[in-house]
C-alpha positions in Angstrom: -8.9 -71.2 -4.5 -12.1 -69.1 -3.5 -12.4 -71.3 -0.4 -8.9 -70.7 0.5 -9.3 -66.8 -0.2 -12.4 -66.6 1.8 -10.9 -68.3 5.0 -7.9 -66.2 4.9 -10.0 -62.8 4.7 -12.1 -64.3 7.6 -9.1 -65.2 9.7 -7.6 -61.7 9.2 -10.5 -60.1 10.1 -11.1 -62.2 13.1 -7.5 -61.7 14.3 -7.7 -57.8 13.6 -11.3 -57.7 15.8 -9.2 -59.4 18.6 -6.3 -57.2 18.5 -7.9 -53.8 18.4 -9.7 -53.9 21.9 -6.4 -55.3 23.6 -4.5 -52.3 22.5 -7.1 -49.7 23.4 -6.9 -47.4 26.4 -9.2 -44.9 27.9 -8.8 -41.5 26.5 -9.9 -38.2 28.0 -13.1 -36.9 26.3 -13.7 -34.0 28.2 -12.9 -32.2 31.5 -14.7 -29.5 34.0 -12.9 -27.1 34.0 -12.4 -27.6 30.4 -8.9 -27.5 29.0 -7.9 -23.7 28.2 -11.0 -22.4 30.1 -10.7 -18.9 31.7 -12.7 -19.0 35.2 -13.7 -15.9 37.3 -14.0 -18.1 40.3 -12.3 -21.0 41.6 -13.8 -24.5 40.8 -14.9 -26.5 43.5 -14.8 -29.8 41.7 -12.7 -31.3 38.9 -14.4 -33.7 36.7 -12.8 -35.9 34.1 -14.9 -38.1 31.5 -13.0 -40.8 29.5 -14.0 -42.9 26.7 -14.6 -46.0 28.6 -14.9 -47.1 32.2 -11.9 -46.4 34.5 -10.8 -46.9 38.0 -8.4 -44.8 40.3 -4.8 -45.4 39.7 -2.3 -46.2 42.2 -1.3 -42.7 43.6 -2.9 -39.5 42.9 -5.7 -39.4 40.2 -5.8 -35.6 40.1 -3.1 -33.0 40.8 -3.5 -29.3 40.6 -0.5 -26.8 40.3 -1.0 -23.4 40.7 0.9 -20.5 38.6 3.4 -20.1 41.5 4.1 -23.9 41.9 1.9 -24.7 45.0 -0.2 -27.6 45.0 -4.0 -27.0 45.4 -5.3 -29.7 47.8 -7.5 -32.3 46.2 -9.7 -34.8 48.2 -12.3 -37.2 47.7 -11.3 -38.5 44.4 -13.9 -41.0 43.1 -14.2 -43.1 39.9 -17.8 -44.3 38.7 -18.0 -45.8 35.2 -16.1 -43.6 32.8 -16.1 -40.4 35.1 -13.4 -39.3 37.8 -14.6 -36.6 40.2 -12.4 -34.8 43.0 -13.2 -32.2 45.3 -10.7 -29.2 45.5 -9.9 -26.7 48.1 -11.2 -23.7 46.1 -9.8 -21.2 48.9 -6.2 -22.4 47.9 -6.5 -21.4 44.3 -5.1 -18.3 43.3 -5.2 -16.1 40.0 -3.1 -17.5 36.8 -2.6 -20.6 35.0 -3.1 -23.8 36.9 -2.1 -27.3 35.5 -4.2 -30.5 36.1 -2.1 -33.5 36.0 -4.4 -36.5 35.7 -4.1 -40.3 35.9 -6.6 -43.2 35.5 -6.4 -46.9 35.3 -7.9 -48.3 31.9 -10.1 -51.4 31.9 -7.0 -53.5 30.5 -5.1 -52.5 33.7 -2.9 -49.9 32.1 -2.5 -46.3 33.6 -3.0 -43.6 31.3 -1.9 -40.1 32.2 -2.1 -36.3 30.7 -2.3 -33.0 31.5 -4.1 -29.7 30.6 -4.5 -26.1 31.9 -7.0 -23.8 33.0 -6.6 -20.0 33.8 -8.2 -18.2 36.8 -8.4 -14.5 36.6 -9.8 -13.8 40.2 -8.2 -15.1 43.5 -10.2 -17.4 45.6 -12.3 -15.5 48.0 -13.1 -17.4 51.2 -15.5 -14.9 52.9 -18.0 -13.9 49.8 -18.7 -15.3 46.5 -19.5 -12.3 44.8 -17.9 -13.4 41.5 -20.6 -14.0 38.7 -20.4 -17.7 37.2 -19.6 -16.9 33.7 -17.5 -20.1 33.3 -20.3 -22.1 31.3 -19.9 -19.8 28.3 -16.3 -19.6 28.2 -15.8 -23.2 28.9 -18.2 -24.3 26.1 -16.3 -22.4 23.6 -12.9 -23.7 24.4 -13.8 -27.4 25.1 -14.1 -28.4 21.5 -10.4 -28.8 20.7 -8.6 -29.8 23.8 -10.4 -33.2 24.2 -8.3 -34.3 20.9 -4.8 -33.2 22.4 -5.9 -34.9 25.7 -6.4 -37.9 23.6 -2.8 -37.6 22.2 -1.3 -37.1 25.6 -3.3 -40.3 27.0 -1.5 -43.0 24.9 -2.8 -45.9 22.7 -3.4 -46.5 19.4 -6.4 -44.8 17.6 -9.0 -47.3 16.1 -8.6 -45.6 12.8 -4.9 -47.0 12.5 -6.1 -50.5 13.1 -8.9 -50.2 10.5 -6.3 -48.9 7.9 -3.9 -51.8 8.7 -6.8 -54.3 8.1 -7.7 -52.6 5.1 -4.3 -52.7 3.7 -3.9 -56.2 4.5 -7.4 -57.1 2.8 -6.4 -55.3 -0.1 -2.9 -56.8 -0.5 -4.1 -60.4 -0.1 -6.9 -59.6 -2.8 -4.0 -58.2 -5.2 -1.8 -61.4 -4.2 -4.8 -63.8 -5.0 -5.6 -62.0 -8.5 -2.0 -62.1 -9.5 -1.5 -65.8 -9.0 -4.9 -66.8 -10.3 -4.1 -66.4 -14.2 -0.9 -68.5 -13.7 -2.9 -71.3 -12.1 -5.4 -71.3 -15.1 -2.7 -71.8 -17.8 
């Protein structure tokens, strides 16, 4: 009976180990500009860092929409390892809330998507760059909570759910075997 129980537990753990990676998707870990950041000058690039290696999706990887609904031109999107970077036309950005819609292809081939916002307080200036770069401290202060929200938008089942399911199955098997064991010894 002990051998049967050991084999069953080993089989369940092995099956769970192979199921978890198949269900995992890349999650957005951080971004620059950070979600919720307030910028005094328009960013020249957008950088998205994911939890695993990704590639560019079919279609646009990054789309930025200004407060008035106009699209900010995004060019030169590149994916290297777990990071997507794209150059944007900073002169087209205006004051107000900007929405960044992103898409990335996970290692398993599924496309994950999400969005976040940042705010610009000064309109883009093409002739001079008098704005002081104070975005570093503001971005650092606002970048701690948003990656969790981005992960929820990205989809996929978190690893802790699979670990909890595995634990419940193992405890259930142990209780089942213990309940039947006294009946067999009579």
